C-alpha positions as CSV (number, residue, x, y, z in Angstrom):
1,M,3.9,-26.2,19.3
2,R,6.9,-28.7,19.2
3,P,10.3,-27.3,17.9
4,F,10.6,-27.6,14.1
5,T,12.7,-26.7,11.2
6,L,11.3,-24.5,8.4
7,R,13.2,-24.3,5.0
8,Y,12.9,-21.8,2.5
9,G,15.2,-21.9,-0.5
10,E,18.8,-22.0,1.0
11,T,17.6,-20.7,4.3
12,V,16.9,-23.0,7.3
13,V,15.0,-21.5,10.1
14,H,14.8,-23.5,13.5
15,V,11.6,-22.5,15.4
16,G,10.9,-23.1,19.1
17,E,12.7,-23.7,22.4
18,G,16.3,-24.8,22.1
19,A,16.6,-23.2,18.3
20,L,19.7,-21.4,19.3
21,G,21.3,-24.6,20.0
22,A,20.4,-26.0,16.6
23,L,22.4,-23.2,14.9
24,G,25.7,-24.8,16.1
25,A,25.4,-27.7,13.3
26,H,25.8,-24.7,10.9
27,L,28.3,-22.5,12.4
28,K,30.8,-25.4,13.2
29,A,31.9,-24.7,9.6
30,H,33.4,-21.5,10.5
31,R,36.4,-20.4,12.5
32,R,35.8,-17.0,13.3
33,L,32.6,-14.9,13.6
34,L,31.6,-11.1,13.8
35,L,28.7,-11.1,16.4
36,V,26.2,-8.1,15.5
37,T,24.1,-6.9,18.2
38,G,22.3,-3.6,19.4
39,S,23.1,-2.1,22.7
40,R,20.7,-3.9,25.0
41,S,18.4,-6.8,23.7
42,A,21.0,-9.4,23.1
43,R,22.5,-9.2,26.5
44,E,19.5,-8.7,28.5
45,S,17.6,-11.6,26.7
46,G,20.3,-14.1,27.5
47,A,20.8,-14.7,23.7
48,L,24.5,-13.3,23.6
49,G,25.6,-15.2,26.5
50,D,24.3,-18.6,25.3
51,A,25.7,-17.9,21.9
52,T,29.2,-17.1,22.9
53,K,29.1,-20.2,25.2
54,M,27.9,-22.5,22.4
55,L,30.9,-20.8,20.1
56,E,33.6,-21.6,22.9
57,G,32.4,-25.2,22.9
58,L,32.8,-25.5,19.1
59,G,36.1,-23.8,19.2
60,I,35.0,-20.7,17.2
61,S,36.2,-17.3,18.1
62,W,34.4,-14.1,17.8
63,E,34.4,-10.3,18.0
64,I,31.4,-8.3,18.9
65,Y,29.8,-5.2,17.0
66,G,27.1,-3.7,19.1
67,G,26.3,-0.4,17.5
68,V,23.1,-1.1,15.9
69,F,20.2,1.1,16.7
70,P,16.6,1.4,15.4
71,N,16.2,2.5,11.9
72,P,19.9,2.1,11.5
73,T,21.9,4.2,9.0
74,D,24.1,3.6,6.1
75,R,27.1,4.7,8.4
76,V,26.3,1.5,10.9
77,V,26.0,-0.9,7.9
78,D,29.6,0.4,6.7
79,E,30.8,0.0,10.2
80,I,29.8,-3.6,10.5
81,A,31.4,-4.4,7.1
82,G,34.5,-2.8,8.2
83,A,34.6,-4.7,11.4
84,A,34.0,-7.9,9.7
85,R,37.1,-7.5,7.4
86,E,39.3,-6.1,10.1
87,S,38.4,-9.2,12.3
88,G,39.1,-11.5,9.8
89,A,35.6,-13.1,10.2
90,D,34.4,-15.7,7.8
91,A,30.9,-15.3,8.6
92,L,28.4,-12.8,10.6
93,L,26.0,-13.7,13.4
94,A,23.2,-11.3,14.0
95,I,21.5,-11.3,17.4
96,G,18.6,-9.0,17.7
97,G,15.4,-7.8,15.9
98,G,15.0,-6.8,12.4
99,S,17.4,-3.5,12.5
100,V,20.4,-5.9,13.8
101,V,19.5,-8.7,11.1
102,D,18.8,-6.3,8.1
103,S,21.9,-4.3,9.0
104,T,24.1,-7.7,9.1
105,K,22.7,-9.0,6.0
106,F,23.5,-5.6,4.1
107,A,26.9,-5.6,5.6
108,A,27.7,-9.0,4.6
109,V,26.9,-7.9,0.9
110,I,29.5,-5.1,1.4
111,A,31.9,-7.2,3.0
112,C,32.0,-9.6,-0.2
113,S,31.0,-7.1,-2.8
114,G,32.9,-4.1,-1.8
115,G,31.7,-0.5,-1.8
116,E,29.6,1.4,0.7
117,A,26.1,1.3,1.8
118,R,25.0,4.3,0.3
119,E,26.0,3.1,-3.3
120,Y,23.5,0.3,-2.8
121,L,20.9,2.3,-1.4
122,M,20.9,4.9,-4.2
123,G,21.2,2.1,-7.0
124,T,24.5,2.9,-8.2
125,R,25.8,-0.5,-7.1
126,S,24.4,-3.9,-7.0
127,P,25.5,-7.0,-4.8
128,S,27.6,-9.5,-6.6
129,C,28.1,-11.9,-3.5
130,A,27.6,-11.9,0.2
131,A,29.5,-13.3,3.1
132,P,27.7,-16.3,5.2
133,V,25.0,-14.8,7.4
134,Y,23.2,-16.3,10.3
135,A,20.7,-15.0,12.8
136,V,19.3,-15.4,16.1
137,N,15.9,-13.5,15.9
138,L,14.8,-11.6,19.1
139,T,11.4,-10.1,17.7
140,H,8.4,-11.4,16.0
141,G,7.9,-8.9,13.5
142,T,10.3,-8.4,10.4
143,G,10.8,-11.8,9.0
144,S,14.3,-10.7,8.3
145,E,15.7,-14.0,9.4
146,I,14.2,-15.8,6.5
147,D,13.8,-13.2,3.7
148,R,16.3,-11.2,1.3
149,Y,15.7,-7.5,2.3
150,S,17.4,-4.8,4.3
151,V,16.3,-1.4,5.2
152,A,18.7,1.4,6.2
153,N,18.4,5.4,6.4
154,I,20.6,7.9,4.8
155,A,20.3,10.1,7.7
156,E,21.7,13.3,6.2
157,E,19.2,13.1,3.3
158,G,16.1,12.0,5.6
159,L,15.7,8.9,3.3
160,K,14.9,5.4,4.3
161,I,15.3,2.7,1.7
162,G,14.9,-1.0,1.4
163,I,16.8,-3.1,-1.0
164,E,17.7,-6.7,-1.6
165,T,20.7,-7.9,-0.2
166,A,21.0,-11.7,1.0
167,Y,19.1,-14.4,2.7
168,P,20.6,-15.9,5.9
169,R,22.0,-19.5,5.8
170,A,20.3,-20.6,8.9
171,S,18.3,-18.7,11.8
172,A,16.9,-19.3,15.2
173,D,13.4,-18.2,16.2
174,D,13.7,-19.2,19.9
175,P,11.1,-18.3,22.1
176,L,13.3,-18.5,25.2
177,Y,14.8,-14.9,24.3
178,L,11.5,-13.2,23.6
179,R,10.3,-13.4,27.1
180,S,11.9,-10.2,28.1
181,L,10.8,-8.3,25.1
182,P,8.9,-5.1,26.3
183,D,5.1,-4.8,25.6
184,S,5.7,-1.8,23.3
185,Q,8.0,-4.0,21.2
186,T,5.7,-6.9,21.4
187,R,2.9,-4.6,20.0
188,Y,5.1,-3.0,17.5
189,T,6.9,-5.7,16.0
190,T,3.8,-8.0,15.7
191,I,2.0,-5.2,14.0
192,D,4.7,-5.1,11.4
193,A,4.0,-8.7,10.6
194,L,0.3,-8.3,10.4
195,Y,1.0,-5.4,7.7
196,H,3.4,-7.6,6.0
197,A,0.5,-10.1,5.8
198,L,-2.1,-7.4,4.8
199,E,0.1,-5.8,2.0
200,S,1.4,-9.0,0.4
201,A,-2.0,-10.3,0.0
202,T,-3.2,-7.4,-1.7
203,S,0.0,-6.1,-3.7
204,T,-0.2,-6.3,-7.7
205,A,2.5,-9.0,-7.3
206,R,0.3,-11.2,-5.2
207,N,-0.4,-15.0,-5.7
208,P,-2.1,-17.8,-4.3
209,M,0.7,-19.1,-2.0
210,T,1.3,-15.5,-0.4
211,A,-2.5,-15.0,-0.1
212,S,-2.4,-18.2,2.0
213,L,0.5,-17.5,4.0
214,A,-1.1,-14.0,4.7
215,R,-4.3,-15.3,6.0
216,E,-2.4,-18.0,8.2
217,S,-0.3,-15.2,9.5
218,A,-3.2,-12.7,10.2
219,E,-5.2,-15.5,12.1
220,I,-2.4,-16.4,14.4
221,I,-1.7,-12.7,15.2
222,S,-5.3,-12.1,16.0
223,R,-5.4,-14.9,18.4
224,W,-1.9,-14.8,20.1
225,L,-0.8,-11.1,20.2
226,P,-3.6,-10.4,23.0
227,L,-2.3,-13.5,24.8
228,A,1.5,-12.3,24.5
229,L,0.5,-9.0,26.3
230,D,-1.2,-11.0,29.0
231,R,1.4,-13.7,29.3
232,P,4.6,-12.3,27.9
233,R,6.8,-15.3,29.4
234,D,4.6,-17.9,27.8
235,L,6.8,-19.8,25.1
236,E,3.8,-21.1,23.3
237,V,2.5,-17.6,22.7
238,R,6.0,-16.6,21.5
239,T,6.5,-19.4,19.4
240,N,3.2,-18.9,17.6
241,L,4.0,-15.3,17.0
242,L,7.5,-16.2,15.7
243,Y,6.1,-18.6,13.2
244,A,3.4,-15.8,12.1
245,A,6.1,-13.3,11.4
246,A,8.1,-15.8,9.6
247,I,5.7,-16.9,7.2
248,A,4.5,-13.3,6.6
249,G,8.3,-12.8,5.6
250,I,8.0,-15.4,3.2
251,A,4.9,-13.6,1.9
252,I,6.8,-10.3,1.4
253,D,9.6,-12.0,-0.2
254,N,7.3,-13.1,-3.0
255,S,4.6,-10.5,-3.3
256,V,6.3,-7.4,-1.2
257,T,4.8,-4.5,0.6
258,H,3.2,-1.6,-0.9
259,I,1.5,1.7,0.4
260,V,1.9,1.3,4.3
261,H,5.4,0.5,4.2
262,L,6.1,3.1,1.5
263,L,4.7,5.9,3.6
264,E,6.0,4.8,6.8
265,H,9.7,4.8,5.3
266,V,9.1,8.4,4.6
267,L,8.2,9.3,8.0
268,S,10.8,7.3,9.7
269,G,13.4,8.5,7.2
270,I,12.4,12.2,8.4
271,N,12.3,11.2,12.1
272,P,14.2,8.0,13.0
273,R,12.9,8.2,16.4
274,L,9.6,6.9,15.1
275,P,9.4,3.1,15.7
276,H,8.8,1.3,12.5
277,G,5.7,-0.6,13.8
278,A,4.4,2.5,15.3
279,G,4.6,4.3,12.1
280,L,2.9,1.3,10.2
281,A,0.0,1.4,12.7
282,L,-0.6,5.0,12.3
283,L,-0.7,4.9,8.6
284,G,-2.2,1.4,8.2
285,P,-6.0,1.8,9.0
286,R,-6.8,4.4,6.6
287,S,-4.5,3.1,4.1
288,M,-6.7,-0.1,4.2
289,R,-9.8,1.6,3.5
290,Y,-8.2,2.4,0.2
291,V,-6.8,-1.1,-0.4
292,H,-10.1,-2.7,0.3
293,A,-12.0,-0.6,-2.1
294,A,-9.4,-1.6,-4.7
295,V,-9.2,-5.2,-4.3
296,P,-12.1,-6.0,-1.7
297,E,-11.9,-10.0,-2.1
298,E,-8.0,-10.1,-1.4
299,S,-8.5,-7.6,1.4
300,A,-11.3,-9.5,3.0
301,K,-9.7,-12.8,3.0
302,V,-7.0,-11.6,5.3
303,L,-9.1,-9.1,7.2
304,R,-11.6,-11.9,8.2
305,A,-9.0,-12.9,10.8
306,L,-10.0,-9.7,12.6
307,D,-13.5,-9.2,11.7
308,P,-15.2,-12.5,10.2
309,G,-18.2,-10.3,9.1
310,I,-16.3,-8.2,6.7
311,A,-17.6,-8.5,3.1
312,P,-15.4,-8.8,-0.2
313,T,-17.2,-5.7,-1.5
314,G,-15.9,-2.2,-2.1
315,D,-18.8,-0.7,0.3
316,H,-17.0,-2.3,3.3
317,A,-14.0,-0.1,2.7
318,Q,-14.7,2.0,5.8
319,R,-15.4,-1.3,7.9
320,A,-11.8,-2.5,6.6
321,E,-10.4,0.8,8.3
322,D,-12.4,0.3,11.3
323,T,-11.5,-3.2,11.7
324,V,-7.6,-2.6,11.8
325,R,-8.0,0.4,14.0
326,G,-10.1,-1.4,16.3
327,F,-7.8,-4.2,16.5
328,Q,-4.8,-2.1,17.1
329,I,-6.7,-0.2,19.9
330,S,-7.7,-3.5,21.5
331,V,-3.9,-4.4,21.9
332,G,-3.0,-1.0,23.4
333,I,-1.8,0.8,20.2
334,D,-3.6,4.2,20.1
335,E,-1.1,7.0,19.2
336,S,-0.7,9.9,16.7
337,L,1.8,11.6,14.7
338,S,1.9,14.4,17.3
339,D,3.3,12.0,19.7
340,Y,6.5,11.7,17.8
341,G,7.1,15.5,17.2
342,F,5.2,15.8,14.0
343,S,2.8,18.7,13.5
344,E,-0.3,18.9,11.4
345,D,0.9,22.3,10.2
346,E,3.6,20.4,8.3
347,L,0.9,18.3,6.5
348,D,1.2,20.0,3.0
349,A,5.0,19.7,3.4
350,L,4.9,16.0,4.4
351,T,2.6,15.3,1.5
352,S,4.8,16.9,-0.9
353,K,7.8,15.0,0.1
354,A,5.9,11.6,0.4
355,V,4.7,12.1,-3.1
356,E,8.0,12.9,-4.5
357,I,9.8,10.1,-2.7
358,V,7.2,7.3,-3.7
359,R,6.7,8.3,-7.1
360,E,8.8,5.7,-8.5
361,G,7.7,2.9,-6.2
362,T,3.9,2.6,-6.3
363,E,3.8,-0.1,-9.0
364,L,2.8,-2.7,-6.3
365,V,0.1,-0.5,-4.9
366,P,-3.4,-1.9,-5.8
367,F,-5.0,1.7,-6.5
368,E,-3.5,5.0,-8.1
369,V,-1.6,6.8,-5.6
370,K,-2.9,10.3,-6.1
371,P,-1.5,13.2,-3.9
372,E,-4.9,13.8,-2.3
373,I,-4.9,10.1,-1.1
374,V,-1.4,10.5,0.1
375,R,-2.5,13.5,2.0
376,D,-5.6,11.8,3.4
377,I,-3.6,8.9,4.7
378,L,-1.1,10.9,6.4
379,G,-3.8,13.3,7.8
380,S,-5.4,10.4,9.3
381,A,-2.5,9.6,11.5
382,F,-2.7,13.0,13.5
């Protein structure tokens, strides 16, 4: 796949080898940047070093905030916004995966609109503007480099909440910096993109465009994820998965996620050590049984990427579950909630909390979310 440019609204995403360099044409309008990273991947991948060299050549100064961690909290977002203000940055550049890009977009809203992250997460304040945001994406999962969403935890309340924040002005999906992505993150982030496809195609807000993007994304993932595990430094493999995640990001930007993400947010809100993709993989197979029973035609169109024989009929609901679980096992994902410190003795309490948290957010789920269904989905993850 040759390098190309993907335009979505006001966002420009450069895809392919050399994509980071293409960001220079966008960044040269700024004089001072805040670079936002996690603790390791930006440096270990080489992206941070290459980005700072590029900025030196453009005469742009910068400071670095390097404190983002998986399942970031409202405190982290507030710290980034504070660092942007204190440094006098006129734009923010995220260099990392979904947690980094999400947090940077969120902080850009606060830097411009004021307030604190908690206010936005709890719905007492809404974005009115955002500082310019750019992204160098280091995973093929969230689609955050092209969509408008951010997710953050309120740690003291055990809540993980997603909100609309800001679109990046430009992003780089450069496979050069994914060659060092660990196998676990290759699996988990790509599975995130797969569930973006499955959920956007089956939500009550689905439309023909998102259905097409979802099918294409799932087909790419089914072919290229196994190859990424066999050939982790192959740039063609990484580029294809970056593209799959980006178009799945566009799909959820229009049709949104639903039951799998709703319930995963409950679990990783309770236990932030649970990787997002792992949580989705634990909950997804049983969830897809209920999804397929409710909207079999829409579900089958995407699941045929994993199992060409699946039928668009409700009696294939169990096959839908088996198909998703089988694919996950085939790429090395075979875990349980017990592996992350949850106990089956907690199932009733987890169910009650999940039902309470998701009660107001189920309008996009294509079936009625009853407590017994929530319990069954959670129980299937043990």
